[in-house]
C-alpha angles and dihedrals in degrees: 000000000000126000091250089111088071092069092058107022095166095046090044089053091051091050092047094248104110103098093200096064113126099176145337110249130188093264100035142297131330108214138174117253117256089241123040095205086137102037108240098025109156140173129216110216114203115232124223089043117247133163103232138021087240091060087072124083110252096259090053092047089053091048090052093051095044089048089051091053094048089051088053090048090052091051091048091053093052105034102031096216126181089245143332129250120205119198130181103185116147097183099119104023104040099212130084113278134141126220113218109198125185112210122208142209090233094064116111112264094240090064101040098081098056142042122297088249088077091072115095111275092232090055094048094048100038112144094241086065097051111118117257129165089230094058101028107020094102091048090051092048093049091049089049091052091048092048095048089051092053093047089050092049091054096042093248102119 
């Protein structure tokens, strides 16, 4: 498969062509992050695609934020991080999506108190952290199982 899916991540997820999809949720798609610098890093892609959270009717906004929290809860169950960080930025990719970052005790003290973006870019995007099914497929599967369990427990499957 080529990397063409990267130019339209949401459309590719809808067509079944985005290889990072973990699960379809009410508000969009839970996907693994391209780089697993922080193991378990995921993104929630809003579908249908909108630019801003405020572009959604209130019930859909609520669904997006609840889905984001459930994705974080699934990551917590699988990865056992120290805490979770949730970010809705939209500065680079101008469509609604939420970054869900596990944060760990093993992180250097100088980076623990701020966003992941404070780590050097070369460290965050190092080739050894690039998602691959070989290295990260089991993690993706386990997060998906935890997420589906949570969705079922809340009647949201």
